[in-house]
C-alpha positions in Angstrom: 0.0 0.1 0.0 1.5 3.3 -0.9 1.9 6.3 1.7 -1.2 8.1 -0.2 -3.4 5.4 0.4 -2.4 5.0 3.8 -2.5 8.7 4.6 -5.9 8.8 2.5 -7.6 5.7 4.6 -6.7 7.4 8.1 -8.4 10.7 7.0 -11.8 8.9 6.3 -11.2 7.0 9.8 -10.9 10.3 11.6 -13.8 11.6 9.6 -16.0 8.8 10.6 -14.8 9.2 14.4 -15.4 12.9 14.5 -18.5 12.8 12.2 -20.8 11.1 14.7 -20.6 8.4 18.0 -18.4 5.2 17.2 -21.0 2.8 16.9 -21.4 0.0 19.5 -20.4 -2.7 17.7 -17.9 -1.0 16.2 -16.5 0.2 19.8 -16.9 -3.7 21.1 -14.9 -4.8 18.3 -11.8 -2.3 18.2 -8.1 -3.5 17.8 -6.2 -2.9 20.2 -3.4 -1.1 17.8 -4.1 2.0 16.2 -3.6 1.4 12.3 -0.2 3.3 12.6 2.6 2.8 15.2 5.9 4.5 15.0 8.3 5.7 17.7 7.3 9.3 17.8 6.0 10.8 21.4 2.8 11.8 19.9 1.7 8.3 18.4 3.4 6.4 22.2 1.4 9.0 24.4 -1.8 8.1 21.9 -1.4 4.5 22.4 -1.3 4.6 25.9 -4.9 6.1 26.0 -5.9 3.4 23.1 -5.3 0.5 25.6 -7.3 2.5 28.1 -10.0 3.5 26.1 -10.3 -0.2 24.6 -11.7 -1.0 28.2 -13.9 2.0 28.5 -17.4 2.5 29.1 -18.9 3.2 26.2 -21.6 5.7 27.6 -18.6 7.7 28.6 -17.4 8.1 24.8 -21.2 9.2 24.1 -21.1 11.6 26.5 -18.0 12.6 25.4 -18.8 12.6 22.0 -21.8 15.0 22.8 -19.5 17.4 25.0 -17.2 17.7 21.9 -19.1 17.6 18.6 -18.8 21.8 18.7 -15.5 21.7 18.2 -15.7 19.0 15.3 -16.8 21.7 13.2 -13.9 23.4 12.7 -15.1 26.8 12.7 -15.1 26.6 16.0 -11.8 28.1 16.3 -12.1 30.7 14.1 -9.1 29.5 11.7 -11.4 29.3 9.0 -15.2 29.7 8.3 -18.0 27.6 6.3 -18.4 30.4 4.0 -15.0 30.3 2.9 -14.9 26.2 2.8 -18.5 26.5 0.9 -16.9 28.5 -1.5 -13.5 27.0 -1.6 -15.7 23.7 -2.4 -17.3 25.0 -5.2 -14.3 26.6 -6.8 -12.7 22.9 -7.0 -16.2 21.5 -8.1 -16.1 19.4 -4.7 -19.4 17.7 -3.2 -19.2 17.1 0.2 -19.8 13.9 1.5 -21.5 14.5 4.6 -24.5 16.8 3.6 -26.1 17.0 6.8 -23.0 18.8 8.0 -21.4 22.0 7.6 -18.8 22.2 4.8 -16.1 23.4 8.1 -16.9 20.2 9.9 -14.0 18.4 10.6 -15.4 15.2 8.5 -16.1 16.9 5.4 -12.7 18.6 5.4 -11.0 15.1 6.5 -13.1 13.2 3.6 -11.8 15.9 0.9 -8.5 15.4 2.4 -8.6 11.6 1.6 -9.7 12.0 -1.8 -6.8 14.5 -2.9 -4.4 12.1 -1.1 -6.1 9.3 -3.0 -6.0 11.5 -6.5 -2.4 12.9 -5.7 -0.6 11.2 -8.9 1.0 14.6 -10.5 2.4 18.4 -9.8 -1.0 19.9 -10.1 -2.6 17.3 -7.5 0.5 17.9 -5.2 0.8 21.5 -5.5 -3.1 21.5 -4.7 -2.5 19.3 -1.6 -0.2 22.0 -0.4 -2.6 24.4 -1.2 -5.3 22.8 1.0 -2.9 21.9 4.0 -1.2 25.3 4.1 -4.5 27.8 3.4 -7.4 25.2 5.4 -6.3 21.9 7.2 -3.1 21.9 9.2 -3.7 25.0 11.4 -7.4 24.2 12.0 -6.7 20.4 13.0 -3.5 21.3 15.1 -6.2 23.4 17.2 -8.4 20.4 17.3 -5.9 18.1 18.4 -4.8 20.1 21.0 -8.5 20.9 22.1 -9.5 17.1 22.3 -5.8 16.6 24.0 -6.8 19.1 26.6 -10.7 18.6 27.0 -11.7 15.3 25.8 -12.4 13.4 29.0 -12.7 10.2 27.8 -9.7 8.2 27.0 -10.8 7.6 23.7 -11.2 10.8 22.0 -7.6 11.7 23.9 -6.4 9.3 22.1 -8.0 10.7 19.0 -6.1 14.0 19.8 -3.0 12.6 19.9 -3.2 10.1 16.8 -4.3 13.5 15.0 -1.3 15.4 16.1 0.9 12.5 15.1 -0.5 12.4 11.7 -0.5 15.7 11.2 3.2 15.8 12.1 3.9 12.6 9.7 2.4 14.6 7.0 4.2 18.0 7.6 7.3 15.7 7.7 6.3 13.7 4.5 5.4 16.4 2.5 7.9 18.7 3.8 5.8 21.4 4.7 7.0 24.6 6.7 3.7 25.3 8.2 
């Protein structure tokens, strides 16, 4: 599997976890390790929370999602807004997959990132990826990861915050981003 395919898959995993509460049967069958394991401090910390999360009370995770759901709309952090993202989507002819959610919702933004990674096969798409990451994605999702690490009450969403932080750093290093 190519790196871009792994990054696309991780985007979709985050998108589904930020879109709504994880389904009970999926929670009951959570893998003991996250999709990527590396030696970064963020990944190690995330796995600590992940291993605790596996044995967590499902209702606690549901309550935590309800407490956190406002921050999953990235406009919460006031770094991007829904109107700008809606116009951006129209300009690039992107149909957001989660029509019931705002354009600025992390699920829609992550779905777009996954789609860009999947199609990143030339200089034009690679430059577009850099533009999207720099102008809309990285700073906003860095704010989301920090918010989850600080304000999540469940180990599940704390792990998501740490994994998101690790993911952003992997993208930055892999693509050589200066942001």
